C-alpha positions in Angstrom: 0.0 0.0 0.0 1.0 3.7 -0.3 -0.1 7.0 1.2 0.1 10.4 -0.3 0.4 13.4 2.0 -0.7 17.0 1.3 2.0 19.3 -0.1 2.3 21.1 3.3 2.7 17.8 5.3 5.9 15.8 5.5 6.9 12.8 7.6 9.3 13.7 10.4 9.7 10.4 12.2 8.8 6.7 11.6 8.5 3.8 14.0 8.0 0.2 13.1 6.4 -2.6 15.1 5.0 -6.1 14.5 2.1 -5.5 12.1 2.1 -1.7 12.2 4.0 1.5 11.1 3.6 4.9 12.8 4.6 8.2 11.3 4.7 11.6 12.9 4.2 14.5 10.5 5.0 18.1 10.3 1.4 19.0 11.1 1.8 17.1 14.4 -0.3 14.1 13.4 0.5 10.6 14.5 -0.5 8.4 11.7 -0.6 4.6 12.5 -0.9 2.1 9.7 -1.5 -1.6 9.9 0.0 -4.2 7.6 -3.5 -4.7 6.2 -3.5 -1.0 5.1 -5.8 0.5 7.7 -5.0 4.0 9.0 
């Protein structure tokens, strides 16, 4: 799967776990994605 962010949002940090990925963005969002593609 893939995710497109708005032009004014960029990923600042990424964390990986078993079955999930988390990304902190420049807009102070914590986005958590599962291996199945859920956000």
